C-alpha beads as a LAMMPS data file, in Angstrom:
LAMMPS data file: protein, C-alpha beads

380 atoms
379 bonds

1 atom types
1 bond types

-500.0 500.0 xlo xhi
-500.0 500.0 ylo yhi
-500.0 500.0 zlo zhi

Masses

1 110.0

Atoms # bond

1 1 1 376.261 -272.024 -26.100
2 1 1 372.737 -270.896 -26.889
3 1 1 370.818 -272.904 -29.477
4 1 1 369.764 -270.644 -32.344
5 1 1 369.003 -273.024 -35.206
6 1 1 367.660 -276.533 -35.614
7 1 1 368.271 -278.104 -39.017
8 1 1 366.896 -281.255 -40.519
9 1 1 368.386 -283.090 -43.498
10 1 1 366.446 -285.951 -45.090
11 1 1 367.091 -288.510 -47.797
12 1 1 363.863 -289.946 -49.144
13 1 1 363.386 -292.356 -52.008
14 1 1 360.180 -291.814 -53.975
15 1 1 358.951 -294.313 -56.589
16 1 1 357.210 -293.541 -59.864
17 1 1 355.347 -290.305 -59.069
18 1 1 354.777 -286.673 -59.966
19 1 1 354.759 -284.857 -56.636
20 1 1 355.012 -281.339 -58.074
21 1 1 354.057 -280.388 -61.633
22 1 1 355.100 -277.452 -63.796
23 1 1 352.737 -275.491 -66.046
24 1 1 352.768 -278.302 -68.624
25 1 1 352.085 -281.057 -66.097
26 1 1 355.643 -282.395 -66.135
27 1 1 357.679 -283.043 -62.973
28 1 1 359.568 -279.901 -61.957
29 1 1 363.314 -280.014 -62.557
30 1 1 366.554 -278.250 -61.678
31 1 1 369.912 -278.412 -63.415
32 1 1 372.607 -278.856 -60.776
33 1 1 376.135 -280.156 -61.209
34 1 1 375.584 -280.309 -64.988
35 1 1 372.815 -282.859 -64.510
36 1 1 369.040 -282.538 -64.685
37 1 1 367.314 -283.510 -61.438
38 1 1 363.687 -283.904 -60.409
39 1 1 362.663 -281.104 -58.043
40 1 1 359.831 -280.565 -55.579
41 1 1 359.365 -276.895 -54.715
42 1 1 359.587 -275.725 -51.133
43 1 1 356.072 -274.282 -51.429
44 1 1 354.708 -277.705 -52.371
45 1 1 356.281 -279.627 -49.508
46 1 1 355.610 -276.778 -47.026
47 1 1 351.906 -276.980 -47.784
48 1 1 351.905 -280.675 -46.901
49 1 1 353.807 -279.926 -43.680
50 1 1 351.377 -277.144 -42.768
51 1 1 348.408 -279.422 -43.307
52 1 1 349.997 -282.143 -41.154
53 1 1 350.626 -279.648 -38.360
54 1 1 347.071 -278.360 -38.553
55 1 1 345.720 -281.892 -38.198
56 1 1 347.944 -282.635 -35.197
57 1 1 347.110 -279.329 -33.473
58 1 1 343.444 -279.182 -34.457
59 1 1 343.890 -275.486 -35.319
60 1 1 343.664 -274.953 -39.076
61 1 1 344.648 -271.817 -41.003
62 1 1 343.220 -270.778 -44.356
63 1 1 344.691 -268.667 -47.130
64 1 1 341.943 -267.101 -49.226
65 1 1 340.677 -264.116 -51.193
66 1 1 337.149 -265.124 -50.216
67 1 1 337.091 -263.571 -46.756
68 1 1 333.781 -261.741 -47.455
69 1 1 332.173 -265.019 -48.560
70 1 1 333.521 -266.815 -45.469
71 1 1 331.907 -264.206 -43.187
72 1 1 328.705 -264.237 -45.241
73 1 1 328.385 -268.030 -45.030
74 1 1 328.878 -268.056 -41.272
75 1 1 326.197 -265.406 -40.785
76 1 1 323.729 -267.281 -42.990
77 1 1 324.415 -270.400 -40.937
78 1 1 323.438 -268.366 -37.869
79 1 1 320.076 -267.479 -39.405
80 1 1 320.803 -264.152 -41.141
81 1 1 319.053 -263.345 -44.399
82 1 1 321.532 -263.614 -47.308
83 1 1 321.165 -259.937 -48.221
84 1 1 321.917 -258.837 -44.648
85 1 1 324.854 -261.258 -44.447
86 1 1 326.254 -259.900 -47.721
87 1 1 325.943 -256.329 -46.443
88 1 1 327.617 -257.196 -43.133
89 1 1 330.530 -258.920 -44.904
90 1 1 330.964 -255.828 -47.079
91 1 1 331.196 -253.703 -43.918
92 1 1 333.947 -255.971 -42.600
93 1 1 335.899 -255.170 -45.763
94 1 1 335.057 -251.474 -45.459
95 1 1 336.352 -251.488 -41.883
96 1 1 339.573 -253.141 -43.035
97 1 1 339.969 -250.502 -45.732
98 1 1 339.528 -247.752 -43.130
99 1 1 342.451 -249.025 -41.027
100 1 1 344.717 -250.115 -43.899
101 1 1 347.854 -248.370 -45.070
102 1 1 346.653 -249.026 -48.608
103 1 1 342.909 -249.529 -48.937
104 1 1 342.907 -250.698 -52.580
105 1 1 343.838 -254.253 -51.591
106 1 1 340.545 -254.631 -49.754
107 1 1 338.389 -253.875 -52.749
108 1 1 336.087 -256.733 -53.684
109 1 1 335.445 -257.862 -57.242
110 1 1 331.709 -257.483 -57.847
111 1 1 331.518 -260.563 -60.071
112 1 1 333.560 -263.045 -58.052
113 1 1 333.119 -261.588 -54.562
114 1 1 336.861 -262.025 -54.013
115 1 1 339.231 -259.500 -52.462
116 1 1 342.345 -258.377 -54.309
117 1 1 344.672 -259.782 -51.650
118 1 1 345.106 -263.197 -50.073
119 1 1 344.306 -263.277 -46.374
120 1 1 346.005 -265.881 -44.192
121 1 1 344.161 -266.452 -40.930
122 1 1 343.375 -269.174 -38.427
123 1 1 340.023 -270.633 -39.401
124 1 1 338.550 -269.498 -36.090
125 1 1 339.233 -265.860 -37.109
126 1 1 336.432 -266.026 -39.679
127 1 1 334.061 -267.024 -36.886
128 1 1 335.307 -264.112 -34.783
129 1 1 334.628 -261.647 -37.603
130 1 1 331.112 -263.060 -37.839
131 1 1 330.822 -262.644 -34.038
132 1 1 331.607 -258.931 -34.395
133 1 1 328.854 -258.608 -36.993
134 1 1 326.398 -260.337 -34.667
135 1 1 327.366 -258.032 -31.792
136 1 1 326.896 -255.005 -34.076
137 1 1 323.739 -256.241 -35.803
138 1 1 321.579 -253.335 -34.714
139 1 1 324.141 -250.846 -35.987
140 1 1 324.519 -252.737 -39.273
141 1 1 320.743 -252.826 -39.728
142 1 1 320.646 -249.056 -39.223
143 1 1 323.463 -248.475 -41.698
144 1 1 321.778 -250.701 -44.268
145 1 1 318.438 -248.923 -43.907
146 1 1 320.012 -245.466 -43.803
147 1 1 318.778 -244.585 -40.303
148 1 1 322.379 -244.590 -39.029
149 1 1 324.946 -242.359 -40.725
150 1 1 328.721 -242.690 -40.467
151 1 1 330.721 -239.679 -39.431
152 1 1 333.706 -238.689 -41.544
153 1 1 336.508 -241.216 -41.026
154 1 1 334.315 -243.514 -38.918
155 1 1 334.437 -247.252 -39.586
156 1 1 331.203 -249.224 -39.864
157 1 1 332.440 -251.810 -37.332
158 1 1 334.735 -251.475 -34.285
159 1 1 338.146 -250.987 -35.918
160 1 1 340.171 -252.225 -32.948
161 1 1 338.186 -255.440 -32.758
162 1 1 338.568 -256.154 -36.462
163 1 1 342.294 -255.331 -36.327
164 1 1 342.756 -257.705 -33.378
165 1 1 341.087 -260.538 -35.269
166 1 1 343.245 -259.931 -38.340
167 1 1 346.298 -260.279 -36.115
168 1 1 345.307 -263.746 -34.872
169 1 1 347.907 -266.516 -35.263
170 1 1 348.197 -270.234 -34.823
171 1 1 351.139 -272.642 -34.776
172 1 1 351.475 -272.764 -38.546
173 1 1 351.492 -268.978 -38.922
174 1 1 354.036 -268.626 -36.106
175 1 1 356.273 -271.109 -37.921
176 1 1 355.899 -270.074 -41.551
177 1 1 354.991 -266.410 -41.189
178 1 1 352.430 -264.170 -42.860
179 1 1 352.641 -261.087 -45.048
180 1 1 349.827 -258.570 -45.484
181 1 1 351.334 -255.283 -46.621
182 1 1 348.065 -253.394 -46.224
183 1 1 347.944 -254.153 -42.477
184 1 1 351.570 -254.092 -41.264
185 1 1 350.648 -254.897 -37.670
186 1 1 349.415 -258.310 -38.785
187 1 1 352.701 -259.394 -40.414
188 1 1 354.598 -262.335 -38.911
189 1 1 358.217 -263.092 -39.809
190 1 1 358.594 -266.746 -40.734
191 1 1 360.820 -268.817 -38.443
192 1 1 361.270 -271.716 -40.870
193 1 1 363.328 -271.831 -44.047
194 1 1 362.671 -274.746 -46.411
195 1 1 364.786 -275.650 -49.433
196 1 1 363.533 -277.074 -52.694
197 1 1 363.954 -280.842 -52.631
198 1 1 365.905 -282.378 -55.493
199 1 1 367.147 -285.797 -56.489
200 1 1 370.700 -286.644 -55.531
201 1 1 371.246 -288.020 -59.028
202 1 1 370.324 -287.244 -62.613
203 1 1 366.791 -288.103 -63.709
204 1 1 364.797 -288.205 -66.929
205 1 1 361.007 -287.804 -66.948
206 1 1 359.198 -290.986 -68.001
207 1 1 356.107 -290.799 -70.186
208 1 1 353.115 -292.952 -69.294
209 1 1 350.623 -293.549 -72.102
210 1 1 347.249 -294.555 -70.686
211 1 1 343.734 -295.325 -71.851
212 1 1 340.291 -295.514 -70.287
213 1 1 337.627 -298.001 -71.304
214 1 1 334.116 -296.847 -72.198
215 1 1 331.955 -299.398 -70.380
216 1 1 328.793 -298.391 -72.243
217 1 1 329.903 -298.512 -75.861
218 1 1 327.117 -298.875 -78.417
219 1 1 328.888 -301.889 -79.869
220 1 1 330.264 -304.178 -77.174
221 1 1 332.588 -305.761 -79.732
222 1 1 334.007 -302.406 -80.825
223 1 1 337.750 -302.217 -80.274
224 1 1 339.519 -299.170 -78.882
225 1 1 339.284 -297.020 -75.802
226 1 1 337.040 -294.190 -74.716
227 1 1 339.953 -291.945 -73.808
228 1 1 343.686 -291.818 -74.478
229 1 1 346.330 -289.521 -73.028
230 1 1 349.838 -289.417 -71.619
231 1 1 351.423 -288.103 -68.414
232 1 1 354.981 -287.650 -67.179
233 1 1 356.411 -289.106 -63.999
234 1 1 359.764 -289.485 -62.315
235 1 1 361.446 -291.461 -59.539
236 1 1 364.496 -290.985 -57.354
237 1 1 366.154 -290.295 -54.025
238 1 1 365.530 -286.738 -52.804
239 1 1 367.622 -284.524 -50.538
240 1 1 365.349 -282.385 -48.356
241 1 1 366.437 -279.637 -45.965
242 1 1 364.850 -277.153 -43.556
243 1 1 366.056 -274.863 -40.784
244 1 1 364.164 -273.445 -37.802
245 1 1 365.311 -270.045 -36.498
246 1 1 364.694 -270.452 -32.777
247 1 1 365.125 -266.758 -31.952
248 1 1 362.415 -265.827 -34.446
249 1 1 360.128 -268.593 -33.230
250 1 1 360.483 -267.543 -29.588
251 1 1 359.774 -263.945 -30.646
252 1 1 356.616 -265.056 -32.447
253 1 1 355.420 -267.173 -29.531
254 1 1 356.818 -265.224 -26.590
255 1 1 357.654 -268.484 -24.810
256 1 1 360.728 -270.717 -25.063
257 1 1 358.962 -273.853 -23.821
258 1 1 356.214 -273.532 -26.428
259 1 1 358.824 -272.858 -29.112
260 1 1 360.591 -276.090 -28.171
261 1 1 357.352 -278.084 -28.396
262 1 1 356.467 -276.528 -31.744
263 1 1 359.958 -277.235 -33.089
264 1 1 359.506 -280.917 -32.224
265 1 1 356.092 -280.937 -33.922
266 1 1 357.559 -279.315 -37.029
267 1 1 360.426 -281.817 -37.240
268 1 1 357.983 -284.705 -36.994
269 1 1 355.664 -283.230 -39.637
270 1 1 358.579 -282.454 -41.960
271 1 1 359.691 -286.087 -41.804
272 1 1 356.263 -287.626 -42.416
273 1 1 354.375 -285.165 -44.669
274 1 1 354.053 -286.016 -48.355
275 1 1 352.744 -283.912 -51.260
276 1 1 349.433 -285.276 -52.497
277 1 1 349.677 -284.717 -56.274
278 1 1 348.744 -287.785 -58.335
279 1 1 348.393 -289.776 -55.102
280 1 1 345.455 -291.857 -56.361
281 1 1 347.381 -293.102 -59.383
282 1 1 350.846 -293.492 -57.808
283 1 1 350.460 -293.894 -54.003
284 1 1 354.066 -292.722 -53.395
285 1 1 353.785 -292.852 -49.608
286 1 1 357.369 -293.585 -48.619
287 1 1 359.201 -292.312 -45.540
288 1 1 362.771 -290.997 -45.411
289 1 1 365.474 -293.625 -44.995
290 1 1 367.803 -291.116 -43.304
291 1 1 367.100 -288.164 -41.012
292 1 1 370.017 -286.051 -39.780
293 1 1 369.310 -283.251 -37.279
294 1 1 371.728 -280.588 -36.076
295 1 1 371.341 -277.934 -33.391
296 1 1 373.601 -274.946 -33.971
297 1 1 374.545 -271.737 -32.182
298 1 1 376.102 -269.957 -35.161
299 1 1 374.358 -270.293 -38.541
300 1 1 372.450 -272.826 -40.668
301 1 1 374.541 -275.181 -42.825
302 1 1 372.864 -276.907 -45.773
303 1 1 374.491 -280.045 -47.129
304 1 1 372.929 -279.735 -50.596
305 1 1 376.363 -279.333 -52.179
306 1 1 377.076 -282.949 -51.239
307 1 1 375.165 -283.837 -54.396
308 1 1 376.633 -281.285 -56.800
309 1 1 378.384 -284.364 -58.141
310 1 1 375.439 -286.634 -59.020
311 1 1 375.287 -289.949 -57.205
312 1 1 375.902 -292.937 -59.420
313 1 1 373.970 -296.138 -58.853
314 1 1 375.353 -299.630 -59.021
315 1 1 373.441 -302.729 -60.014
316 1 1 373.119 -303.941 -56.436
317 1 1 372.621 -300.670 -54.534
318 1 1 370.433 -298.222 -56.424
319 1 1 370.710 -294.574 -55.392
320 1 1 369.609 -294.573 -51.734
321 1 1 372.633 -296.277 -50.165
322 1 1 375.335 -294.305 -52.038
323 1 1 373.372 -291.107 -51.322
324 1 1 373.616 -291.796 -47.589
325 1 1 377.365 -292.404 -47.864
326 1 1 377.913 -289.299 -49.995
327 1 1 376.006 -287.124 -47.528
328 1 1 377.985 -288.451 -44.544
329 1 1 381.307 -288.039 -46.339
330 1 1 380.526 -284.465 -47.343
331 1 1 379.306 -283.620 -43.820
332 1 1 382.602 -284.834 -42.360
333 1 1 384.550 -282.609 -44.760
334 1 1 382.407 -279.569 -43.953
335 1 1 382.759 -280.233 -40.222
336 1 1 386.543 -280.325 -40.676
337 1 1 386.482 -276.976 -42.468
338 1 1 384.198 -275.037 -40.117
339 1 1 384.899 -276.925 -36.906
340 1 1 382.354 -277.884 -34.291
341 1 1 382.363 -274.732 -32.176
342 1 1 378.907 -273.713 -33.366
343 1 1 377.433 -277.200 -33.304
344 1 1 375.633 -278.058 -30.079
345 1 1 374.227 -281.421 -31.132
346 1 1 373.968 -283.653 -34.161
347 1 1 372.476 -287.074 -34.620
348 1 1 370.747 -289.334 -37.094
349 1 1 368.282 -292.160 -37.548
350 1 1 368.392 -294.431 -40.571
351 1 1 367.575 -297.855 -41.938
352 1 1 371.282 -298.630 -42.373
353 1 1 373.917 -296.818 -40.308
354 1 1 377.037 -298.340 -41.851
355 1 1 379.599 -295.635 -42.568
356 1 1 377.515 -292.807 -41.075
357 1 1 379.528 -292.252 -37.890
358 1 1 380.373 -288.700 -39.001
359 1 1 376.720 -287.774 -38.475
360 1 1 376.951 -287.897 -34.698
361 1 1 374.595 -289.614 -32.271
362 1 1 372.959 -292.749 -33.751
363 1 1 369.293 -293.157 -32.790
364 1 1 366.958 -296.058 -33.430
365 1 1 363.892 -294.054 -34.466
366 1 1 362.832 -290.657 -35.741
367 1 1 360.969 -289.975 -32.498
368 1 1 364.016 -290.624 -30.330
369 1 1 366.168 -288.488 -32.640
370 1 1 363.735 -285.566 -32.368
371 1 1 363.544 -285.951 -28.592
372 1 1 367.344 -285.901 -28.293
373 1 1 367.621 -282.803 -30.491
374 1 1 364.975 -280.756 -28.704
375 1 1 366.634 -281.452 -25.350
376 1 1 369.413 -279.208 -26.610
377 1 1 366.968 -276.649 -28.011
378 1 1 365.829 -275.936 -24.465
379 1 1 369.343 -274.808 -23.437
380 1 1 368.738 -271.169 -24.354

Bonds

1 1 1 2
2 1 2 3
3 1 3 4
4 1 4 5
5 1 5 6
6 1 6 7
7 1 7 8
8 1 8 9
9 1 9 10
10 1 10 11
11 1 11 12
12 1 12 13
13 1 13 14
14 1 14 15
15 1 15 16
16 1 16 17
17 1 17 18
18 1 18 19
19 1 19 20
20 1 20 21
21 1 21 22
22 1 22 23
23 1 23 24
24 1 24 25
25 1 25 26
26 1 26 27
27 1 27 28
28 1 28 29
29 1 29 30
30 1 30 31
31 1 31 32
32 1 32 33
33 1 33 34
34 1 34 35
35 1 35 36
36 1 36 37
37 1 37 38
38 1 38 39
39 1 39 40
40 1 40 41
41 1 41 42
42 1 42 43
43 1 43 44
44 1 44 45
45 1 45 46
46 1 46 47
47 1 47 48
48 1 48 49
49 1 49 50
50 1 50 51
51 1 51 52
52 1 52 53
53 1 53 54
54 1 54 55
55 1 55 56
56 1 56 57
57 1 57 58
58 1 58 59
59 1 59 60
60 1 60 61
61 1 61 62
62 1 62 63
63 1 63 64
64 1 64 65
65 1 65 66
66 1 66 67
67 1 67 68
68 1 68 69
69 1 69 70
70 1 70 71
71 1 71 72
72 1 72 73
73 1 73 74
74 1 74 75
75 1 75 76
76 1 76 77
77 1 77 78
78 1 78 79
79 1 79 80
80 1 80 81
81 1 81 82
82 1 82 83
83 1 83 84
84 1 84 85
85 1 85 86
86 1 86 87
87 1 87 88
88 1 88 89
89 1 89 90
90 1 90 91
91 1 91 92
92 1 92 93
93 1 93 94
94 1 94 95
95 1 95 96
96 1 96 97
97 1 97 98
98 1 98 99
99 1 99 100
100 1 100 101
101 1 101 102
102 1 102 103
103 1 103 104
104 1 104 105
105 1 105 106
106 1 106 107
107 1 107 108
108 1 108 109
109 1 109 110
110 1 110 111
111 1 111 112
112 1 112 113
113 1 113 114
114 1 114 115
115 1 115 116
116 1 116 117
117 1 117 118
118 1 118 119
119 1 119 120
120 1 120 121
121 1 121 122
122 1 122 123
123 1 123 124
124 1 124 125
125 1 125 126
126 1 126 127
127 1 127 128
128 1 128 129
129 1 129 130
130 1 130 131
131 1 131 132
132 1 132 133
133 1 133 134
134 1 134 135
135 1 135 136
136 1 136 137
137 1 137 138
138 1 138 139
139 1 139 140
140 1 140 141
141 1 141 142
142 1 142 143
143 1 143 144
144 1 144 145
145 1 145 146
146 1 146 147
147 1 147 148
148 1 148 149
149 1 149 150
150 1 150 151
151 1 151 152
152 1 152 153
153 1 153 154
154 1 154 155
155 1 155 156
156 1 156 157
157 1 157 158
158 1 158 159
159 1 159 160
160 1 160 161
161 1 161 162
162 1 162 163
163 1 163 164
164 1 164 165
165 1 165 166
166 1 166 167
167 1 167 168
168 1 168 169
169 1 169 170
170 1 170 171
171 1 171 172
172 1 172 173
173 1 173 174
174 1 174 175
175 1 175 176
176 1 176 177
177 1 177 178
178 1 178 179
179 1 179 180
180 1 180 181
181 1 181 182
182 1 182 183
183 1 183 184
184 1 184 185
185 1 185 186
186 1 186 187
187 1 187 188
188 1 188 189
189 1 189 190
190 1 190 191
191 1 191 192
192 1 192 193
193 1 193 194
194 1 194 195
195 1 195 196
196 1 196 197
197 1 197 198
198 1 198 199
199 1 199 200
200 1 200 201
201 1 201 202
202 1 202 203
203 1 203 204
204 1 204 205
205 1 205 206
206 1 206 207
207 1 207 208
208 1 208 209
209 1 209 210
210 1 210 211
211 1 211 212
212 1 212 213
213 1 213 214
214 1 214 215
215 1 215 216
216 1 216 217
217 1 217 218
218 1 218 219
219 1 219 220
220 1 220 221
221 1 221 222
222 1 222 223
223 1 223 224
224 1 224 225
225 1 225 226
226 1 226 227
227 1 227 228
228 1 228 229
229 1 229 230
230 1 230 231
231 1 231 232
232 1 232 233
233 1 233 234
234 1 234 235
235 1 235 236
236 1 236 237
237 1 237 238
238 1 238 239
239 1 239 240
240 1 240 241
241 1 241 242
242 1 242 243
243 1 243 244
244 1 244 245
245 1 245 246
246 1 246 247
247 1 247 248
248 1 248 249
249 1 249 250
250 1 250 251
251 1 251 252
252 1 252 253
253 1 253 254
254 1 254 255
255 1 255 256
256 1 256 257
257 1 257 258
258 1 258 259
259 1 259 260
260 1 260 261
261 1 261 262
262 1 262 263
263 1 263 264
264 1 264 265
265 1 265 266
266 1 266 267
267 1 267 268
268 1 268 269
269 1 269 270
270 1 270 271
271 1 271 272
272 1 272 273
273 1 273 274
274 1 274 275
275 1 275 276
276 1 276 277
277 1 277 278
278 1 278 279
279 1 279 280
280 1 280 281
281 1 281 282
282 1 282 283
283 1 283 284
284 1 284 285
285 1 285 286
286 1 286 287
287 1 287 288
288 1 288 289
289 1 289 290
290 1 290 291
291 1 291 292
292 1 292 293
293 1 293 294
294 1 294 295
295 1 295 296
296 1 296 297
297 1 297 298
298 1 298 299
299 1 299 300
300 1 300 301
301 1 301 302
302 1 302 303
303 1 303 304
304 1 304 305
305 1 305 306
306 1 306 307
307 1 307 308
308 1 308 309
309 1 309 310
310 1 310 311
311 1 311 312
312 1 312 313
313 1 313 314
314 1 314 315
315 1 315 316
316 1 316 317
317 1 317 318
318 1 318 319
319 1 319 320
320 1 320 321
321 1 321 322
322 1 322 323
323 1 323 324
324 1 324 325
325 1 325 326
326 1 326 327
327 1 327 328
328 1 328 329
329 1 329 330
330 1 330 331
331 1 331 332
332 1 332 333
333 1 333 334
334 1 334 335
335 1 335 336
336 1 336 337
337 1 337 338
338 1 338 339
339 1 339 340
340 1 340 341
341 1 341 342
342 1 342 343
343 1 343 344
344 1 344 345
345 1 345 346
346 1 346 347
347 1 347 348
348 1 348 349
349 1 349 350
350 1 350 351
351 1 351 352
352 1 352 353
353 1 353 354
354 1 354 355
355 1 355 356
356 1 356 357
357 1 357 358
358 1 358 359
359 1 359 360
360 1 360 361
361 1 361 362
362 1 362 363
363 1 363 364
364 1 364 365
365 1 365 366
366 1 366 367
367 1 367 368
368 1 368 369
369 1 369 370
370 1 370 371
371 1 371 372
372 1 372 373
373 1 373 374
374 1 374 375
375 1 375 376
376 1 376 377
377 1 377 378
378 1 378 379
379 1 379 380
């Protein structure tokens, strides 16, 4: 069988924290199985995974409306006068508009200097756009002074060069994709699907009333605080799930070996990355206590429904241990229903493997589990 999907299922216990806030600052929630759960959006945890991958690869990507400002700043750093750098950055945007399906998205707000669309590019692409401006400095100087005139339909900068830069990718973009409707040739289909994380059990937000002391009060004996407020937090055991579409990833990369390496890097980052919200006041830096990885030839299979019935804690176990048992029991039932014809490999690593034999190959560490899984990814 040919490996088409790699899935990772995690159970992670997080203490008093607020990893992902709603518009009122409260922990996000979802009602599932007639119980309210704490939720962390896929966008939130994906951002943390992307940042971890960028650190490990040394190749960052940036999502921004401030592309003109990014080009401007790089030109000023290279010794350009600010006015010339501003003009050159505007010509980058004008060139983009000339090759776009819909030019309106590349208009720049005169007050903020921001474009109307979000660009998602490797950070090195901003340097390459500045390089084009440097190479075309004489032409740009002529356009700015009026001694050079553009012909009808002519772009101020080499259109092919600008288009090539806008199509640049890095590991994160090849994994998570990119959408820029105005320049269809730059779009990248994402190869990773990430579910919203949610607690395996019911939760209620907890309100923390806090104060801050004014150290320089006029009257040192004056009682009371300089500031009072409240914030909401939550705690629980989360089920997390993601799937990598290997066909899409190989298409994006053009190389099976590189796709296998990037899959391993993603699995590692997905296990270790943590959202950073409220980190200074909660330090919720736990790691998962169970990782279960499957390699499949047929289709992805989430095990989220294992927790449609909320886990109930006992006095001596909490939620983590019964969550592990409930996941393993549900997995065994699903495996019985769909069979194992599409499953190439499955295995797990955990702090306590009692009763988890239905999850396949037991491994002692996350690293050894990932290594075992990607060995089967290479059989394509």
